C-alpha positions, 0 to 999 in steps of 0.5 A: 499500499502507499505509505507516503507521498512527497511532492515538491514544486508541482503547480501549486504545490511547493512542498508537501509530504503526507503520510497514509495508513491502511483503510478509507481515506477521505480527501476533501476540500473546497473547489479549486483547493488542489485535489486535481493537482494532487492526483496529477502528481501522484499519477506522475509518480506512477509513470503517466506522461509528463508536462512541463506545465506541472512544474511550478512557476519559478521552478527548474524541476518538480519531483514526486516520490511515493513510497510503497509497503509491498507484500513479498508475494506481489507481482511488483516483486517479479517486475523488480527482479526482472529489471534488477532492482533491489527492493527489500522493505520499501518500494520508492517510485520517484519522477523528476519533471524538468521545466524543458518537458523532459522527465527522469524516473527512478525506483529505489534510487536506481535510474529506469525507464518511464515504462518500468515505472508505469508497469510497477504503478499499474500493479500498485495503484488503480485510479478511477473516476467517472470518466476514468475507463482505463481499468475496464476499456480492455477486455482482457482486463475483464478476462483477468478480472473474472479469472481473479474472482474465480481463483482460475489463475492457475488454470489460466497459466496452465492454458497458456503453457499448453498453448505454447506446446501446441504452438511449438509442435505445429512449428515442428510439423510445419517445418519438417514438412516443408523439408520433406516437400523441398526434398521431394521437389529435388529428388530427380536431381538429388538421385543423379547428384548422389549417383554421380558423386558416389561414382566420383568418390571424392575424398577430403584432401585428394585434390591437394595430393593429386596436385602435388604429385602431378607437379612432382612427376612433371618436374622429374620428367624433366630431370630424367631427360638430362639423366638420359643424356648423361647416360648416353655420353657415358654408355651410348654409341659416343661413350669414351669407354671402348676407346680408353679400354683398347688404349689401356690394352695396347699400353699394357702390352708395350709396358715391359719395353718402357715401364716407367713411362707407361705405368702411370698412364695406365693407372690413370686410365684405369681410374678414369674407367672405373670413375665412368663405370661409377658414374654410369651406375648412378645414372642407372639407378637414378633413371630406374627411380625416376622411371614411371608409368607415362600414363599415370601423369595422364591419369592424375590430370584426368582425375583432377579435371573431373574432381574440379569440374564436379566442384564447379558444377555443384558449386562447392570446393573439391575438398567439400564434395564428399560431405555434400554427397553425404548431405544429398544422400541424407536429403534423399533419406529424408524422403523416405524416413521423412514421411515416418517422422512426419507422421510422428510429429503430426501425432504429437501436434495433434496430441498437444491440440487435444490437450489444449482443446480439452483444458480450454473447454474445462476452463471455458465451462468453469468461467461461465460458472464463475461469471454467473456468480460474478453477476449475481454478486454485483447485481446484489450490490446495484440496488443501494447505489440506485441502480436497482433498474439496471443489470450487469452481466458477464458475456462470454463468447467461446469459439474454438477456432479463435483459440489463443494463449488465453483460451477460447473465451472472449469475456466482456462486462455488459450492462443494461441500464433500464429495463426494455433497453438493449445490453452492451458493453459497459463502457459504451452504455453507461454514463459517467455517474453509472459507470463509476457506481458499476465500477465500484460494485465491481471492485467491492466484489473482487477487490480481494482477488483482482484488485491493485493494493491501492485504489484511488476514486476521483469524486465518483460520488458526484451528482448523487443524492444523500442515500446513494452517497452513503451507499458509495460510502459504505462500499468504500469503507468495505473496500477499505477493509480489504485494500487501501482506498483513497477517495476524493469526495464532495460527499459528506456521508463518504467522509463520515465513513473514512478511517483517515480524513485529509483536508486539502486547502490553499494557503496564501504566501509571500503577503498574498502574492502567491498561494500554495496547496496543503494537505493536513490529516484531520483530528476528530474535532476538525473532522466534524467541522470539515463534514459540517462545511460540506453539508452547509456550505460556506456558513457553518451553523450548529445544525450543520455541526450536529448533522456532521456528529450524527453521520460520524456516529452513524458511520461509527456504528 
């Protein structure tokens, strides 16, 4: 609930601090005293649109701080956690309105976006008036209120979960069906591709290995030609070996005649012949090593051409052809196995849809029953509010074709204000005063289940007589026993039933050159005087004081 409201430099308010307690609080004062300014300032702290005109004349900025005490399980805790905001005991919303139109928002002194402030304000406070339709204009709100009244929140959450399962199952079916259909459209081409790539049999790294082998073979081919030339020079027709051998034999026959002259030459020629023989051996071995199948190079080049042609055809790197062949084979397998998998997914989707449909139908049935109870409870509140000729009804239209995360029901609150007239949506049929009273009856019935912890009613008793005003006061007091209620009122019957009474007034400052709005909680004696003023007007008589005393005693009794 709201525990403190502090306002600085907002319109006529220069400095204001108000402490609030549980129960019903009445805020009264003469017209123009600043009640609307007070509510505008409070709304600013709750995240409504800022306005530079709110800043007090002569000030650079205005500021509003609202302090709340919230339960550990309040929805605001989840919002705080989602935005990484620490809140142990108090929750403090603060809004700074700058004179240039800009605003800044803070939660527990941590800067936040205005949307965060607005989300928190929405779960902490509801502000209602004769022309305030924010709480009821959206049919989704009606559904949430009905579910809260009937204790169906857990069922509604389960429906949302089942809807998510159904959607995911349907998306899985659609995705797999698209894959199967794509593969089926490409089946002939895939068969050809798989057959061709399988026949080709590409292997990762094969292109690089073949290219390296081809380069090496081309280089060896050039070296082999030189080796053969050298071999021909040593052992071919032009070889010097036969001539040298013949020369050695002739010299050896003459060696006895002149050994000193012939022996050294013979030894040198023998050494040369041995060296030439050794060189011939090296050349023979080198040529044997370099020798290769002349067709191998051709085969390598043909293989490289086939691999690279396949790469161009399938728009892939040669090293990726093997994986591509596997993927194409998988796509072909999907055509066969995909139909079986699709059938399984379709069964799963059908089961998810069936679970959702059963749960949604059950929830819809319970909502209809809760709607009847809600109608009976609210219609029972209308007669004292002088709406005895009116009728409230919860219109529930159920359509399985319009299923969604919230079930199959569209829920809207309808009213009929007079017999013989057509019922219709409450926001369209009821007048401002009627709407306020319908809203009050609704809040009285569901306040402890579907309401924010703080309710603000802005002059919902305007234009009603004493009996109706008293009925409104009775119901506001009942509400105050369940949630905190702040009521801006002109009705003494409402003020008399309040647990706390705040007087809003204007004080003259600077010798009358400016005024400032003040708010003070009234003690018992001053409270009686204020209620007497509300009864009598400008001149408070003893009769008015006595009547005020009777109202207070009657309310206390």
